[in-house]
LODRENRO-16443 format. One line per field, with one value per atom (N, C-alpha, C): atom name; x, y, z; residue number from 0. Coordinates in steps of 0.2 Angstrom, whole numbers, plus 5000, padded with zeros to 4 digits. Example, Ala and Ser with C-alpha at 12.3 -4.5 7.8 and 13.67 -1.06 7.14 Angstrom:
REM LODRENRO-16443
atome = N; CA; C; N; CA; C
u = 5066; 5062; 5066; 5064; 5068; 5064
v = 4972; 4978; 4984; 4989; 4995; 5000
w = 5039; 5039; 5039; 5035; 5036; 5039
num = 0; 0; 0; 1; 1; 1
This chain:
REM LODRENRO-16443
atome = N; CA; C; N; CA; C; N; CA; C; N; CA; C; N; CA; C; N; CA; C; N; CA; C; N; CA; C; N; CA; C; N; CA; C; N; CA; C; N; CA; C; N; CA; C; N; CA; C; N; CA; C; N; CA; C; N; CA; C; N; CA; C; N; CA; C; N; CA; C; N; CA; C; N; CA; C; N; CA; C; N; CA; C; N; CA; C; N; CA; C; N; CA; C; N; CA; C; N; CA; C; N; CA; C; N; CA; C; N; CA; C; N; CA; C; N; CA; C; N; CA; C; N; CA; C; N; CA; C; N; CA; C; N; CA; C; N; CA; C; N; CA; C; N; CA; C; N; CA; C; N; CA; C; N; CA; C; N; CA; C; N; CA; C; N; CA; C; N; CA; C; N; CA; C; N; CA; C; N; CA; C; N; CA; C; N; CA; C; N; CA; C; N; CA; C; N; CA; C; N; CA; C; N; CA; C; N; CA; C; N; CA; C; N; CA; C; N; CA; C; N; CA; C; N; CA; C; N; CA; C; N; CA; C; N; CA; C; N; CA; C; N; CA; C; N; CA; C; N; CA; C; N; CA; C; N; CA; C; N; CA; C; N; CA; C; N; CA; C; N; CA; C; N; CA; C; N; CA; C; N; CA; C; N; CA; C; N; CA; C; N; CA; C; N; CA; C; N; CA; C; N; CA; C; N; CA; C; N; CA; C; N; CA; C; N; CA; C; N; CA; C; N; CA; C; N; CA; C; N; CA; C; N; CA; C; N; CA; C; N; CA; C; N; CA; C; N; CA; C; N; CA; C; N; CA; C; N; CA; C; N; CA; C; N; CA; C; N; CA; C; N; CA; C; N; CA; C; N; CA; C; N; CA; C; N; CA; C; N; CA; C; N; CA; C; N; CA; C
u = 5027; 5030; 5036; 5041; 5047; 5046; 5049; 5049; 5051; 5057; 5060; 5055; 5051; 5046; 5040; 5038; 5033; 5035; 5041; 5044; 5044; 5046; 5046; 5039; 5034; 5027; 5025; 5027; 5025; 5029; 5035; 5039; 5035; 5033; 5029; 5023; 5019; 5013; 5015; 5021; 5023; 5025; 5028; 5030; 5024; 5018; 5012; 5009; 5009; 5007; 5011; 5017; 5021; 5020; 5019; 5017; 5011; 5006; 4999; 5000; 5004; 5005; 5010; 5014; 5018; 5014; 5010; 5006; 5000; 4997; 4990; 4985; 4984; 4979; 4973; 4968; 4962; 4957; 4958; 4955; 4957; 4962; 4965; 4964; 4960; 4959; 4956; 4951; 4947; 4952; 4956; 4961; 4966; 4968; 4973; 4970; 4964; 4960; 4961; 4962; 4963; 4969; 4974; 4980; 4978; 4972; 4970; 4966; 4966; 4962; 4955; 4951; 4944; 4940; 4940; 4936; 4934; 4929; 4927; 4930; 4933; 4936; 4943; 4945; 4952; 4952; 4958; 4960; 4966; 4966; 4972; 4973; 4979; 4981; 4985; 4984; 4987; 4992; 4995; 5000; 4996; 4998; 4994; 4989; 4988; 4983; 4986; 4982; 4984; 4979; 4973; 4968; 4963; 4961; 4956; 4950; 4948; 4942; 4943; 4949; 4950; 4953; 4956; 4958; 4964; 4963; 4968; 4968; 4962; 4961; 4955; 4956; 4951; 4949; 4942; 4940; 4936; 4937; 4933; 4936; 4934; 4936; 4934; 4928; 4925; 4929; 4931; 4935; 4942; 4945; 4951; 4952; 4947; 4947; 4946; 4942; 4941; 4948; 4951; 4958; 4963; 4963; 4968; 4966; 4960; 4958; 4960; 4959; 4961; 4969; 4973; 4980; 4982; 4979; 4981; 4979; 4974; 4972; 4976; 4978; 4980; 4987; 4989; 4995; 5001; 5007; 5014; 5016; 5022; 5025; 5027; 5025; 5026; 5031; 5036; 5041; 5043; 5041; 5043; 5049; 5052; 5058; 5056; 5054; 5052; 5058; 5063; 5069; 5072; 5071; 5074; 5069; 5063; 5058; 5060; 5059; 5060; 5054; 5054; 5047; 5048; 5043; 5043; 5037; 5038; 5032; 5032; 5026; 5026; 5019; 5019; 5012; 5008; 5002; 4998; 4998; 5003; 5004; 5010; 5010; 5015; 5015; 5021; 5022; 5028; 5028; 5034; 5035; 5041; 5042; 5047; 5046; 5051; 5051; 5055; 5055; 5052; 5050; 5047; 5048; 5046; 5046; 5040; 5038; 5033; 5036; 5036; 5038; 5033; 5032; 5027; 5030; 5027; 5029; 5027; 5022; 5020; 5025; 5025; 5029; 5025; 5028; 5024; 5028; 5024; 5027; 5029; 5027; 5029; 5030; 5034; 5035; 5031; 5029; 5025; 5029; 5031; 5035; 5031; 5033; 5029; 5034
v = 4888; 4892; 4896; 4896; 4900; 4907; 4911; 4919; 4920; 4917; 4918; 4917; 4911; 4910; 4915; 4917; 4922; 4929; 4930; 4937; 4936; 4930; 4930; 4930; 4928; 4928; 4935; 4939; 4946; 4950; 4948; 4951; 4950; 4944; 4942; 4946; 4947; 4951; 4958; 4961; 4968; 4968; 4962; 4962; 4962; 4958; 4958; 4965; 4969; 4975; 4980; 4979; 4983; 4981; 4975; 4972; 4975; 4976; 4979; 4986; 4990; 4997; 4998; 4993; 4993; 4992; 4987; 4985; 4989; 4991; 4995; 4992; 4986; 4983; 4983; 4987; 4988; 4982; 4977; 4971; 4966; 4968; 4963; 4967; 4972; 4976; 4972; 4968; 4964; 4959; 4956; 4951; 4955; 4961; 4965; 4966; 4967; 4969; 4963; 4957; 4951; 4952; 4956; 4958; 4961; 4964; 4967; 4962; 4963; 4959; 4959; 4954; 4953; 4956; 4962; 4965; 4972; 4975; 4982; 4987; 4984; 4988; 4990; 4988; 4990; 4997; 5000; 5007; 5007; 5012; 5014; 5021; 5023; 5030; 5032; 5037; 5040; 5045; 5048; 5053; 5059; 5062; 5068; 5066; 5060; 5058; 5061; 5064; 5066; 5065; 5063; 5061; 5056; 5052; 5047; 5050; 5048; 5050; 5056; 5059; 5065; 5064; 5069; 5069; 5063; 5059; 5053; 5048; 5047; 5042; 5038; 5032; 5028; 5022; 5020; 5015; 5010; 5004; 4998; 4997; 4991; 4989; 4993; 4996; 5000; 5007; 5010; 5016; 5015; 5009; 5008; 5006; 5002; 5000; 5007; 5011; 5018; 5022; 5022; 5026; 5022; 5016; 5012; 5013; 5012; 5013; 5020; 5025; 5032; 5033; 5029; 5029; 5026; 5021; 5017; 5021; 5025; 5029; 5036; 5039; 5046; 5047; 5043; 5044; 5042; 5045; 5043; 5036; 5035; 5028; 5027; 5022; 5020; 5015; 5015; 5010; 5010; 5004; 5003; 4998; 4999; 4995; 4989; 4984; 4977; 4974; 4973; 4969; 4973; 4979; 4983; 4984; 4981; 4982; 4979; 4982; 4979; 4976; 4970; 4966; 4963; 4964; 4961; 4957; 4951; 4946; 4944; 4945; 4943; 4940; 4934; 4930; 4931; 4934; 4935; 4942; 4946; 4953; 4954; 4957; 4959; 4966; 4969; 4976; 4977; 4982; 4983; 4991; 4992; 4999; 4999; 5003; 5003; 5010; 5011; 5017; 5016; 5022; 5021; 5028; 5028; 5034; 5035; 5041; 5042; 5047; 5044; 5049; 5051; 5057; 5060; 5064; 5064; 5068; 5075; 5076; 5083; 5087; 5093; 5097; 5101; 5101; 5104; 5110; 5115; 5121; 5120; 5115; 5114; 5107; 5106; 5099; 5098; 5092; 5090; 5086; 5089; 5085; 5081; 5074; 5070; 5065
w = 5061; 5056; 5059; 5056; 5058; 5057; 5061; 5059; 5053; 5050; 5044; 5038; 5039; 5034; 5034; 5040; 5041; 5038; 5039; 5036; 5028; 5026; 5018; 5016; 5019; 5017; 5016; 5022; 5022; 5016; 5015; 5009; 5002; 5002; 4996; 4995; 5000; 5000; 4997; 5000; 4998; 4991; 4989; 4982; 4977; 4979; 4976; 4975; 4981; 4981; 4976; 4976; 4971; 4964; 4963; 4956; 4954; 4958; 4956; 4954; 4958; 4957; 4951; 4949; 4943; 4937; 4937; 4931; 4930; 4936; 4935; 4931; 4931; 4927; 4931; 4929; 4933; 4932; 4927; 4927; 4932; 4936; 4941; 4948; 4948; 4954; 4960; 4958; 4963; 4966; 4962; 4964; 4969; 4967; 4971; 4978; 4978; 4985; 4989; 4987; 4991; 4996; 4994; 4998; 5005; 5005; 5012; 5016; 5022; 5027; 5025; 5026; 5024; 5029; 5031; 5036; 5034; 5035; 5033; 5038; 5044; 5049; 5046; 5040; 5038; 5036; 5037; 5035; 5031; 5027; 5023; 5023; 5025; 5025; 5019; 5016; 5010; 5012; 5007; 5007; 5010; 5016; 5018; 5024; 5025; 5030; 5037; 5041; 5048; 5053; 5051; 5056; 5054; 5058; 5056; 5053; 5047; 5044; 5040; 5040; 5037; 5030; 5027; 5020; 5020; 5015; 5013; 5018; 5022; 5027; 5024; 5022; 5019; 5023; 5023; 5028; 5023; 5025; 5022; 5015; 5012; 5006; 5000; 5001; 4996; 4995; 5001; 5000; 4998; 5000; 4998; 4991; 4989; 4981; 4977; 4979; 4975; 4975; 4981; 4980; 4976; 4977; 4973; 4965; 4963; 4956; 4954; 4958; 4956; 4956; 4960; 4960; 4953; 4952; 4946; 4939; 4940; 4934; 4933; 4939; 4939; 4942; 4946; 4950; 4946; 4949; 4946; 4948; 4946; 4947; 4954; 4957; 4964; 4965; 4969; 4969; 4977; 4980; 4987; 4987; 4993; 4994; 4997; 4993; 4996; 4999; 4996; 4999; 5005; 5006; 5011; 5017; 5016; 5022; 5028; 5034; 5040; 5043; 5043; 5045; 5052; 5056; 5063; 5064; 5066; 5067; 5074; 5078; 5085; 5085; 5086; 5086; 5080; 5081; 5075; 5072; 5075; 5073; 5069; 5064; 5059; 5058; 5058; 5056; 5052; 5048; 5044; 5042; 5041; 5038; 5032; 5028; 5022; 5019; 5014; 5010; 5003; 5000; 4993; 4990; 4984; 4980; 4976; 4974; 4969; 4964; 4958; 4953; 4948; 4947; 4943; 4937; 4931; 4926; 4927; 4932; 4933; 4937; 4936; 4940; 4946; 4952; 4957; 4960; 4962; 4965; 4972; 4975; 4982; 4984; 4989; 4991; 4997; 4999; 5004; 5009; 5015; 5020; 5024; 5025; 5029; 5033
num = 0; 0; 0; 1; 1; 1; 2; 2; 2; 3; 3; 3; 4; 4; 4; 5; 5; 5; 6; 6; 6; 7; 7; 7; 8; 8; 8; 9; 9; 9; 10; 10; 10; 11; 11; 11; 12; 12; 12; 13; 13; 13; 14; 14; 14; 15; 15; 15; 16; 16; 16; 17; 17; 17; 18; 18; 18; 19; 19; 19; 20; 20; 20; 21; 21; 21; 22; 22; 22; 23; 23; 23; 24; 24; 24; 25; 25; 25; 26; 26; 26; 27; 27; 27; 28; 28; 28; 29; 29; 29; 30; 30; 30; 31; 31; 31; 32; 32; 32; 33; 33; 33; 34; 34; 34; 35; 35; 35; 36; 36; 36; 37; 37; 37; 38; 38; 38; 39; 39; 39; 40; 40; 40; 41; 41; 41; 42; 42; 42; 43; 43; 43; 44; 44; 44; 45; 45; 45; 46; 46; 46; 47; 47; 47; 48; 48; 48; 49; 49; 49; 50; 50; 50; 51; 51; 51; 52; 52; 52; 53; 53; 53; 54; 54; 54; 55; 55; 55; 56; 56; 56; 57; 57; 57; 58; 58; 58; 59; 59; 59; 60; 60; 60; 61; 61; 61; 62; 62; 62; 63; 63; 63; 64; 64; 64; 65; 65; 65; 66; 66; 66; 67; 67; 67; 68; 68; 68; 69; 69; 69; 70; 70; 70; 71; 71; 71; 72; 72; 72; 73; 73; 73; 74; 74; 74; 75; 75; 75; 76; 76; 76; 77; 77; 77; 78; 78; 78; 79; 79; 79; 80; 80; 80; 81; 81; 81; 82; 82; 82; 83; 83; 83; 84; 84; 84; 85; 85; 85; 86; 86; 86; 87; 87; 87; 88; 88; 88; 89; 89; 89; 90; 90; 90; 91; 91; 91; 92; 92; 92; 93; 93; 93; 94; 94; 94; 95; 95; 95; 96; 96; 96; 97; 97; 97; 98; 98; 98; 99; 99; 99; 100; 100; 100; 101; 101; 101; 102; 102; 102; 103; 103; 103; 104; 104; 104; 105; 105; 105; 106; 106; 106; 107; 107; 107; 108; 108; 108; 109; 109; 109; 110; 110; 110; 111; 111; 111; 112; 112; 112; 113; 113; 113
């Protein structure tokens, strides 16, 4: 498979992730969880995560599912830059970086720099 094809596949996964956060259909949450690697060693870091096992650091499918369900219920609008993502594929390893925004109707008294 060519790197361009692999990069497009990763971009499609990112788009599916964005689509989940856009529609927030909790009846499709189990299907959404298929976007994550099928191992309980998987980790997801949220806004504010600074140390493994600490605040906003989630382990395994159960923990990740719980935070995503909470996000879809209570969080603001998430918009990640799928098209602008920098995607690198090297063998069986892929990593990416991108920007995104979280828009909330709530006003906050302080900003969180990360």
